[in-house]
N, C-alpha and C positions, 0 to 999 in steps of 0.2 A: 599609557594613551594614546599618547599621539600616531602609536604603529598600530594599533585597533582604530583609530579613527580613518589613517590612511586606508585599509584594508576595506573600511566600512567603504569611501568615498570610490574604491576601485573597482569594487561590482560592478555591475549594469544593472539596470531596474530589471530587465527581464530575468536575472538570476535571480532576485529577490523577491519578485513574484511567483517564479516557478517552487522559491523555496516555502513561501509563506500558502501556495496551493498543494505542497505537499504536506505542509504540517496540517492543514485543514482534513486533505485524504486521510492522516493518520488517527488523528482526532476523532473522526465521525466513521472510521470502518473499525479501529482494533476494539477488542474484547478484553485484550489486559491492558495494563497501563501504558500509554503513548509512549510518557519518557521512556520508559524501562526499554523500548523497543528501538529507542533511538540513542539511549544512553551505553549501552553492550557494545553495539558492534562500531559507535565511536570509542571508547575503551580499547578494543581491540585493534583498531587502526591506528592510534596513538601510541600503542603499547608494540604494533610490527614495525615502528618508523621511528627513527631519530631526530626528535623535535625538539627545539628549544622557544625558550622566549615565554614572557609571564602571561598572557594571553590563553597557548596552549595550557600551560600549568593551569590556570584558574578555570579554564572547561574542562580539565580533566577532574578536578577535585571536585566539581559540582556534577559531572556524571558520576562520579563515585557516588557520593551523595545520594544521589537520585536510587540509584542502583542498591544499597544496602539498607533503607529506608523503608518502612511500612513492615503491618503486622505479619508475621512470619508463618502464615496459614500456608495452605494447599495453593492457592493461586501465587502465592509469594515465589515459592518453587518452581510453579508452572511455569509462568511468564519470563522468569529468568534464565530458566534452562532451555526454552525455546529460545528465545534471544539469543542464549549461549550457538546452541546449535546455527540460528541464521547470521550471526555476526562469523561466525570460525568459517561458515562456508564462504561469504563476503569476503574474507580477508583470504581465505585460500585461492579464490578465482582471482585477487586483484593482485598476489605474489606472483600466482603461476601464468595468468593470461592477463597482463597490464596492457596490452592494447585493444581489450574489447571495451565494445560501447558500453557505458554505464548501465544503461537500461537493461541490456541484455546480460550483464555480470548479477544485476540486483535480480530480473528472472529468476536464473540461473540458479544462484544462490536459495532464493525460495522452493524451489521444486528437489534441489539438495536436502535442505531443511526436514521437508516435508517427508522425502524418503527415509532419511536416517530417523525421524520422528515414527514410521508405520514401519521400520524395522524395531525399533526400541521397546514400543508397544505391542507390537505382536510376540514378543521374548519375555513380557512383563503380562505376567496373564492375569485379566480384569482391568487392564491398567485404563483400556479406551472408556469403559464404563467410568472410571474417577474424574479423567478427565471432562466426559460429557458432564457427569457432576457439579464439579468446581466451577466450570464455566456459566451451565445454568443457573446455579445458586447466584454466582456472581450476575448476573445481567439482572434476575428477578429480583434482587435484592436493590439494586439502581435504579430499579425502577420502583421500587417500592420508596426510595428515597428520593426521587422526585415528584411523586403522588404524595406525599407526608410534607415534602416542602411549600408543595402548591396548596396543601390541604384538600383533603377529600370530598369535603362541603362544598369549596371554590370551583371544583372541577367539575366541569360538564361530565357525566356518565359514560359521554360517547368517547371523550378526549381519554378517558381512563381505558375504557373497552380497547380504543386504538393503540395504548401504550400499551397494555399487555398483550395484543396481538402482534405487533411488531418487536416483542421482547421475545417472543415465541419462533418469530422467522429468524430473528436474529439468533438466536438458540440454534436451530436447526440449519443454520448455512453460516456457523462461525468459522467453520476453516478456510471456506472462501475467501471471508471478510477479514481471518488471521491473514491469510496469504495475500490480500490486497494490500491490509494496514503495512506486511512486514516489508512488500518491496517498494512501498514510500517509505516507511522508517529505513530504509536502507540506502536512497535516495539520500534523504532527508540529511543522515549522518555522514553522507560522502560530502555533502556542502558545506557540514560545521567543521569539518576535517579539512574540506579545502582552505575554507575562510579562517578558520584558526591558526593555521600549519602556515600560511601568509603563501603559500604557492599562488605562482601566477597564470594556473593551467583552469581551463575554464571548466566549472562544476559536472556542471551538463550538458549535454548535448542539443542541437537544436531541435524543439518538438518537432513540426514539420515532418524529420526525419525519423521521427520514430513507428518502428515496424517491430514485427517478432518473428521466430519463424515461424512458415506458412502452414507446416505438419499441425500445429499445434491446433487447426478447425477442427480435427479430427477428436481430439477432447470435447469439442461442441457437442458434437454429430452422437458420439457417444454416450454423452452426458443428456442428450436429448433422447435418444432411444429409450435410456434405463428410465428417466423421468415419465415417459409415458407410456412402456410398456408394463410400469408398475406390479412388476415381478414379486417385489418385499420391499419394507419399509426399509433396510439398509442399503439396498441399490438405487431405492429413490431418491434418500439423501446423498449419497455419491452425488446421482447424476445432478441434483440441485446444484450441487455445491461445484461441480465442475462448469455449469451453465453461467451461475454466476462472475467465476474467477476469468473465463475466458469470453463472456459478454461483456464483461468490464475492460479488457483488454481491446476487442475489438472496438469500443466504444472510445477509446483514447487514439488508437489506430486512424478509426473515421475522424475524429477529432484534428489529425494532424493532417489529415488529407485535405480537410477544408481550409488549414492555415497555409498550407501550401498553396493550391489552387488560389485564395485571395491574397496572397502575398501579408497575412498574420492578420489580427486582431485591432481595431483601433477603440479607443476608450469608452464608446458608445456600442462595438459589438459586445465588448467582455459585459458590460450593463445588460445588452438583449439577451444575450447568454445565459447571466446569472436570472432575469428576469421570468424566461423562458422554462428554465432548470425548477424555478419554487410556483409556476402558475399550471403548466403541462411537462414536468419531467417523463412520462413515459414516451411522449410526444419526441421531446430533445433527443434523450437516451436511446430511442428505437430506433430515432435517423441515423445517429452516429454507429448505431453498434450494425446496421446494413450496410453505410459504406464500408467501414472496417473490413467486413465479412466481403464484400464487392470487392473491395481492395487489395484481397487478398488472391483473387482470380483476376482480375484486369489491370491489376500495380496500374493503378491512375496516375502516379507521380514520373515514374519511367515514361510511360506514353507521352505523357505532359512535356516532359523534357526534349524527348525523342520530337515534338512536332516543331517544339520551340527551335530546337537544331536547324530543321530543314530552311 
């Protein structure tokens, strides 16, 4: 217990804040069980490293329980299979390229898992239809449970309609949401691994330095092209998922630029940002996306550093 207390006190407030944000992102975007997306990569990280101590042992046992429990239905196997692909790619990159930035490692692991999943579903006839049906059934069942808990008579018809519309949108873009949740889960599992293993290294890099490969912007361009040409429903769906995923990355990049230029957010800044996301989310998110896209071409942070050096 004293050892765990020392680790808690050693972590900076910014690390706790980032871990909390990642946890919320996993909860909000995951169609699979968020705990599974975090637990499987964590177990793979522990299994590929020689670690000792009661803290890591306790965390490992909890993670094993999380992975094993649940009804053994199609979703049980699907979410654990995906988490295994995801965690395997992440651990492989951690071993092969330990100097790589943790955000780049998580992003490449997501892309690697998506490629492997696409290959497996291509080899298995009808696999995509099965996956789509399992995910759709889970999302609609969740909405039905929420309505049942609230009482259909107590909920306004407009709210019930909005819930079902949100569910259908979530089903449409679940691959993009899963990719975003997976990236957040990998970063959170890495934070847990650093915390319980007692390593002195920083779990995350600075938020203000977040960026990704600039060539990924072409995924957004192609996605918009497929979305608006309306050639076929599968291509439109592919386009919408590409737009959502890369758009979200651009939003984070835009936020990183703002943090870099302003020197960081105060408590009031965080409060105002959260208020803006609640009241006018399209404006706040749209602004962040536009700044992120502009940064790909203008590289605001490098320009700012050059001006400061003069």
